[in-house]
N, C-alpha and C positions, 0 to 999 in steps of 0.2 A: 508567389514567393519562390525564389529559385531553390532547387533541392540541393545543390551543390555547396550552399553557403549557410553555416551557422550565423543566425542574424543576431548580433547584439543589440538590444532594444533598450539597454541601461546604461546609466553613467554612475559615477562616484563609487565603483566597486572597491576602491583603494581603501575605504573606510573599513573594511575587514581587517586590516593590519593596525589600525590607528587606536583600537581600544575605546572607541566612542560609542554612544548611543545612537543608533540609525534613526533618524527623524521620521515621522509619518509622512505621507505625500500630501500635497497641497489640495485645497478644495478644488481648484481647477482641474488638477489631475484626477481627483477622484470622481469628478462629474463624468468622466469617460465611461465608469461604470453604468451610465444611463445612455450612453450614445453608441460610441464605436467598439466598446468592450461589453462583454456579457456581465450580469451581476456578480460572477464569481471571478472576473478579471481576464477571461480569454478574449481573443479575437472574435468579434461577433461575425465579421465576413468570413465567407469561404474563400478558397484559392482561385486564383485566375482560371486555372483549368478544370475547375469544378470537382476535382477528386476528393476535397474536403469541403462540404457544404457550409452554408452559412448556419449558425445555431439559432433554432426557431423555439427555445423553451425547453427542449429536452423531450424525453419519452415518459410520459406519466399515465398512459392507457392500461388500467387494471382489468384483467380478464374477469368476466362474470364468474361469481362463485368463488373468487379466490379467498382464502382464509389464511390468516398469519401462520407461519410454519409450512405452508404448502409449498412443493417444489414449483419454481417460477417457470413458466413456459417460455420458449424461446419466440420472441414476437417476430423475428425475422427468418423464420424456418423455411419459408419458401424460396429464399434467396440461393443463388448458385455463386460460386466464386467467379470474380472477374478475371482472375489469372492465378497460377500457382508458380512458386518460386522453388527451384531446386538447386543442386550444385551445378547443373548444366547451364542455367541461365542467370545465377546469381550476380554476375558481373553487370547486368543491365540495370539492376537495383541496388547496387552497392551503397550509394549516397543515402538510401532510405532504410538501411539495415543497421541495427545495433551490431556491434563487434562480437558479441557471443553469439548472436544469430548466424553470422557469417562462418563462425567456427563450427557450429552445429551442422550447417549446410555442407561444409567442406569435409567434415568427418564422416557423415553418413549419406551415401549416395540416394538412399530412400527417404531421407527426411525431406520435407516440403513444408512450405507457408501457404496456406490457401487464403488469398486475399479477397476480402468481401467488399461491397459498398459501405462506405464510411457512414455510420449514423452517430451524430453528436447527441448521445441520448441521456447524458448527465442532467439532472435536475435536483433542485431542493425546494423547500417550502419558502414562501415569500418573506416570513419572518428571518430566516437564515440570510437571505438577500439584503435585508434591511440592516441587519446587524453587521453584515460584510461591508456594505456602504459607510456604516459608522465607524468601523474598524480602520477603514482606509486612512482616515485623517487623526487617529487617536493611537492606534497601535504602535509600539516601539519595540526595538530589539537591541539589547545590550550585547555588542558584537564581541565582547571578551568573555562573558559569562554565558551567552546564548539565552538570557532571560527574556521572556516576553512580557510586556506590560501593556495595558491600555486595549485590550482585545477581549471580546466576549460574544459567543453565540453565532459566530460566522468565521469566514477566512479572515486570519489576521492581516495578511499582507497581499490583497488581491492585485497590487501592482508592485511586484517584488524588486528589490533593489540589491539583493545579494542571494548567495547560495544557501545561508542559513535560513533566510525567510522562505525560500521555496519549500525547504524540508519542514520548517515549521507549518507550513500552510497543509503539507500532508498530515502531520501528527494532529492537527486542529481541524481537519476536514469534516465535513457532514457525512455520516456513516448510516443514515437513516433513521435514527431515533436517539433518545438519551439513555436508554437501557436495552441491550442486546443480549440474546442467548444464541449460541453457536455450538450444537453438539458437533463433534468432527472425529474423523480418522486421520492419521498420518501413514502415508504409504511409501514404503522404500523399495526402489528397484536397483537391485545390485548390479556390478559390473558383469556379472555372469548371467544376468537375465531373469533373476528370481525376485518375485514380488513378495515383499514382507510387511506385515502390519506392525509398526513400531508402537503405535499408541491409539486408543479410543478415549475421549475425554469430553466433558462438558466445559464450556467456557462462557461466562458471563461477564459482561463488562457494562459500565455506566459512564456516561459523559456529563458531569456537573456543568461543564462548560457550555453544554447544549440543553439546559433546562429552559423551556420556552418561557416559563413565568419569571426566570431569573434576570440578572442584570449585571453590568460591570461592577456596579457598588457592592452587591451581594456576592460576587464570585470569590472564593477563597483561595484560588490558585491551582488546586487539585483538578486537573482537566480530564483525567480518566482513571478509575478504578477497575481493575481486573481480577477475575476470580477463576482458577482453572482447577477441575477436579478430575483425576485421572480414574478411568474404569479398567481398561486394559493396557498392558498385559496383566495377568492376575498378580505377578510378583510386585506390581507397582500400584494396583488398585487402592484407592484412597489417598494416595499422594496429592498434595495440593500446591498451588502457587498463587500468590496474592502480589499484586503491584499497584502501588500508587504514583501516578505520573503527574508532575507538577510543571506550571509555565517556568519555574526556577528550577532548572535541572539538578542543582544541589540539594533540593528538598524531595528528589524522588526516594521512594523506599520499596524494597520488596522483602517478602517472606515466603518461606517454603515449609511445607509440613511433610515429614519422612515418617511413613508407617512404622518402621523398625525403631525409631527413636520415640514415636508417640509424642512428639512436641513440636512446636512452631519455634522456627529460629530465623533471624534476619539472614538475607541473602545478597549481600552486596554485591556478589559476583555474577548476578543474573543481569549481565550487560556485557556490552563489547564482544570480544572474540571467545568469551567462554562457550564451550560446546553446549548445545541446547539438547537437554535430555529428552524433550519431547519427540526430536527426531533421532533419538539414540545417538546423539553427538555427531551426526552427520553436518547439520547446519550449525551456524553460531547465533547466539542470543540476540545480537544486533542485526541480524538478518530476518528474525521473526516478524511477520506482518509487512516485510519489506524494509520496515525501520522500526526498532524496538530499542527504546532508551536512547541515552545522549550520542552524539556524534563529535564530542568536543576533542577527540584525539586526532581528528582530521580537519585541515583547512578546506573550507568549501568555497569553490569558485563558481560563480554563475557564468557558464559560458555562452548561454543565449537560448534561442528557440530553433528547432529543428522539425522538419516533417519527417515522421519515422513509421515504419510498419510495425505495429504494436498488437499483443492480444487484446481484445475488446469485445464486449458484449457477449460474453461465453456462458450464456444459459444454456445451450444445447450441451455444453461439456459438463455442466452442473447436472443435467438430466440422466447422464450415462452412468451405467454401473462401472465400478472401479476397474473390474477385469477388462472392459472395453477402452477406458481411457489410460490407465497406467499400464503400458506395454514396455518390453524390452528396448533399452536405449533412449526412448524419447516418448512423450505423450502422443497419442494416436493423432497424427496430422489430419484424420477424416473429422474430428471432433472439435478441434481448436480453430477457433476463428480469429483472423488477423484483419486490421483495419488500417488505414492511413490517418494518423493524427498528428497535431502540432503537439511537441512536449517541450518542456523546459529540460536543459541538460545541465546537470550541477556535477563537477569533478570534485571528488574528496580526495585529498592527498595528505598522507601521515604527517603530523608536525614532528619537529625535530625534537629528539629526546622521548618521543613516545613510541610505544610497540603495539603492533596489531599484525595478526597474520595475513590480513588483506589491506595492505598499505595504500592502495589505490583503488577507488570504486568510481563509476558512472552512473549516476542515477538519471532516469528518464521519467519525467513527472507529466502527466496528462494536464493540458492547460484548461480543460473543462471542468474536471472534477478535483484537481489536485491530488489523483491516486498515483502512486508510484507503480510504473507498469512493468519496468524492466530495470536491472541493475547489473552491470559488468563488473567483476572483480578480479584484480590482478594481485600477482604475488610479488615478493621481495625482489624478483628477478625481473619484473616487468612483463611476466608472462600472464596472459588472460587465462585464468583457471577456473572461473566459476561464472555462472549467470543465474541470476534469480529472476523469477518471472511471476506474474500475477494473472490468472484468468478472471478479470473483472466480472462481477455478477451485476446484471441490471435488475433492480428491484423498484418497478414503478409504483407499488403500493406505498413505497416509503415517503416520496420518491428518493432514490439514490443509485448511484452506480459505485460500488464498493470493492476494494482489492483486499478485503479482510478475509476473503475465503478463496480457495483454490490457488494458493501461492506455494511456491517451492523453489528448488535449486538444481541445476545441473552441474556436476563436476566434469568439467570439460576434458581433464586428463584421463580419468579412470572409466568414464562413461556411465558412471552410476548418477542416479537423481533421486529426488523425492517430491511428493505432493503432500502438503499439508493443508489443514482446515478444509478437509474434504467431507461433504456430507453425501456423496454419490451413493453409499450403501445404507443410508440412515432414512427414516421415513420423515424427518423434520429438516428444514433447511433454516439457515440464517434468519432470525426473526426479532421483531420488537416484541418486548414483554412488558407487563405493568411494572412500575417503578418500585422496588423493594426499599426497606428503610436503609438508611446510611450504614447500619450496623451490620448489614449482610456482607459489606465488604471491609470486614475487619479481621485481624489475625485470629481473634478469638472464634469468631462465626466460621472461620475455614477450619480450625481445629475441631470444632463441634461436629460440622458435616463430614469431614474426613474420618472422624472416629467412629461415626455410625456406618 
């Protein structure tokens, strides 16, 4: 596949402006998920030059003695970089770099990308593959409301036909289990080089969409319930956030518990470009976890697929202490692993009559796992002002490759940045937990736990 070309593999993108329901693919198209495409919809073959290998099932080798919650070892610890990219040689690799990566390289002469051998490590259980195959011929998207129907327990659109489907594939991607607990810290690095802890919190979320015993017929539409409980700083200890995400974006709901008010209130502003209190307002709510909430203020154009250098398989970064990883101006290049992967490219452009402080974004979405790996954000003047990143964690015990941890954003103007969902200084890492009752994810339960 030529590096200099964005390869458009799709047709019918004009349906996005037609207000029609996007039909599922044909059985003949879906059959490709068992031949030339992987069960998740990626190209099974590698590239002609071998820089991206063929997918062989992903990485599922669990180290002996591993227990849920343990820090996950780096399975590729013995590898050395194939090459490094800096401002001095970035022109050689320009076609394989996101625009935000180019800005960082140009801005900082000592910033670099260490590029390692590519491992197509993403994997999921067989029942997720089976559901993905079924979804291919039954899932539909209302391109006006962005409502998804006919999908359950797998990737909804493994052969996507527009940008909205690609972003829904991320929202409904396999994250390693139906109920997850992820204690985390949020670290801010100021433009002046001062490292600040913004938050320490417990975050639990459940995916009713991925109840293995469930079915399309029994699924009620709420695909994710989330519950966040703040521990630090002490002035915010006990604050809580509850989110209910639905395949019908109009049915989403959020609640917030504020200690000073001692009550739970609806929080409709937990979306779009509202400053995210977890990051002390540095990030925006719709940037959380790379995508958080609806994207309906933007038109979503599927550009095609591209070979890109992206952060990938970053277990080594997950093992480091925060002082080693979070350093002035940028994350420590010695600890961040970059690989070449094929990604879907989605351009989000602000709709007429809508407002947003980031009117244009480019999303780069991994073809193997459907994780959002990088996002470039442009301001109203068309200037590239921010880059979101995710240091994907490989969890072969689940198995999964997830971008729900170690994500953050660079301010390309000021030089400040943050790292969120970091367990670097904690004893427990992203883990699957026993499924609690549905009442655990209710506003009343949040009020009771926060009050304690």
